[in-house]
C-alpha positions in Angstrom: -10.9 31.2 -22.4 -9.5 34.3 -23.9 -12.5 34.5 -26.3 -14.9 34.3 -23.4 -13.3 37.1 -21.5 -13.3 39.3 -24.6 -17.0 38.5 -25.1 -17.6 39.4 -21.4 -15.9 42.8 -21.8 -17.9 43.5 -25.0 -21.2 42.6 -23.2 -20.3 44.9 -20.2 -19.4 47.7 -22.6 -22.7 47.3 -24.4 -24.6 47.3 -21.1 -22.8 50.5 -20.1 -23.6 52.2 -23.3 -27.3 51.2 -22.9 -27.4 53.2 -19.7 -26.1 56.5 -21.3 -29.0 58.9 -22.1 -29.7 59.3 -25.8 -29.6 63.1 -25.6 -26.3 63.6 -23.9 -25.4 67.3 -23.5 -22.0 68.3 -24.9 -19.4 69.4 -22.5 -19.3 73.2 -22.2 -16.4 74.5 -20.1 -17.0 77.7 -18.2 -14.8 79.8 -16.0 -16.1 79.9 -12.4 -15.8 83.4 -11.0 -17.3 83.3 -7.6 -16.1 85.2 -4.5 -12.4 84.3 -5.0 -11.5 87.4 -7.1 -12.0 90.0 -4.4 -10.7 93.6 -4.8 -7.6 93.0 -2.6 -6.7 89.9 -4.5 -7.1 91.7 -7.9 -5.0 94.6 -6.5 -2.2 92.2 -5.5 -2.3 90.6 -8.9 -2.1 94.1 -10.6 0.8 95.0 -8.3 2.6 91.9 -9.5 1.8 92.7 -13.2 3.2 96.2 -12.8 6.3 95.0 -11.1 7.0 92.4 -13.8 6.3 95.0 -16.6 8.8 97.4 -15.0 11.4 94.6 -14.7 11.0 93.5 -18.3 11.0 97.0 -19.9 14.0 98.2 -17.9 16.1 95.6 -19.6 15.4 97.2 -23.0 16.2 100.8 -22.1 17.0 103.2 -23.5 14.6 102.9 -26.5 14.5 105.3 -29.4 10.9 106.4 -30.0 11.4 108.9 -32.8 14.1 111.4 -34.0 13.7 113.6 -30.9 12.4 111.2 -28.2 13.7 108.2 -26.3 12.3 106.2 -23.4 14.9 106.3 -20.6 13.0 105.0 -17.6 10.1 103.0 -16.3 9.0 102.9 -12.6 5.9 102.0 -10.6 3.9 103.5 -7.8 1.5 100.9 -6.7 -0.6 100.0 -9.7 0.7 102.9 -11.7 3.2 102.4 -14.5 5.3 105.5 -15.0 7.2 105.8 -18.3 9.9 108.5 -18.6 10.9 110.0 -21.9 13.7 112.5 -22.9 13.0 115.0 -25.6 16.0 116.4 -27.5 14.4 119.7 -28.8 17.6 121.6 -29.2 17.6 125.2 -28.0 13.8 125.4 -27.3 13.0 126.5 -23.8 11.1 124.5 -21.2 8.1 126.9 -21.5 7.9 126.5 -25.3 8.1 122.7 -25.0 5.4 122.8 -22.3 3.0 124.8 -24.5 3.7 122.6 -27.6 3.2 119.5 -25.4 -0.1 120.6 -24.1 -1.6 121.7 -27.4 -0.1 119.3 -29.9 1.2 116.2 -28.1 -1.3 115.6 -25.2 -4.2 114.5 -27.4 -2.0 112.2 -29.5 -0.4 110.7 -26.3 -3.8 110.2 -24.7 -5.2 108.4 -27.7 -2.0 106.3 -28.0 -2.2 105.2 -24.3 -5.9 104.4 -24.6 -5.2 102.2 -27.7 -1.8 100.6 -26.9 -2.3 100.1 -23.1 -6.0 99.1 -23.2 -5.5 95.8 -21.4 -3.6 97.5 -18.6 -6.1 100.3 -18.2 -9.1 97.9 -18.3 -7.4 96.0 -15.4 -7.3 99.1 -13.3 -3.6 99.9 -13.9 -2.9 103.6 -14.4 -0.4 104.7 -17.0 1.7 107.9 -16.8 4.0 109.3 -19.4 6.6 111.9 -18.2 8.5 113.9 -20.7 11.8 115.6 -19.7 13.8 118.2 -21.7 17.1 116.4 -22.4 19.0 119.7 -22.0 17.6 120.8 -18.7 16.2 117.5 -17.2 13.0 119.5 -16.3 9.6 117.9 -16.8 7.9 119.5 -19.7 4.8 117.3 -20.0 3.0 114.7 -17.9 0.0 112.7 -19.1 -1.8 110.3 -16.7 -4.5 107.9 -17.9 -6.8 105.4 -16.3 -9.7 103.4 -17.7 -12.2 106.2 -16.9 -10.2 108.6 -19.0 -10.6 106.4 -22.0 -14.2 106.0 -23.2 -13.9 102.6 -24.7 -17.7 102.6 -25.5 -17.2 105.4 -28.1 -13.7 104.6 -29.3 -13.2 102.5 -32.4 -11.8 99.0 -31.7 
């Protein structure tokens, strides 16, 4: 009896395989992106990403960046991440630091943001770096970047 039921199962399996087309296409998964990812939904997602980034980074502050700079704060304004740094430049005046920041530091900072924050920028999240003179607490440099400011078509990967 057991042999007969096993034989029956084998015959049913063989019959089922006979109905499968000989040129079966392999399964190729794809992501379906239809009307679900509307601008408002993506904006809400970005707001949540920014909020979580702020929460995570705040736990690690302050962070030493180099011999003169440390990150002391991170905030958000909508989909903008705002990093605040303090610069310990000794007796240099705010005006001197502003001039040096504009000429020497801004291009380096812009390139760094475009490289290091590429995924944020490409997701329409804006990044701002604010630099304060540690001695006076005055803002000496502010660099704001969005994906339009970074030309990813001409930058090296």
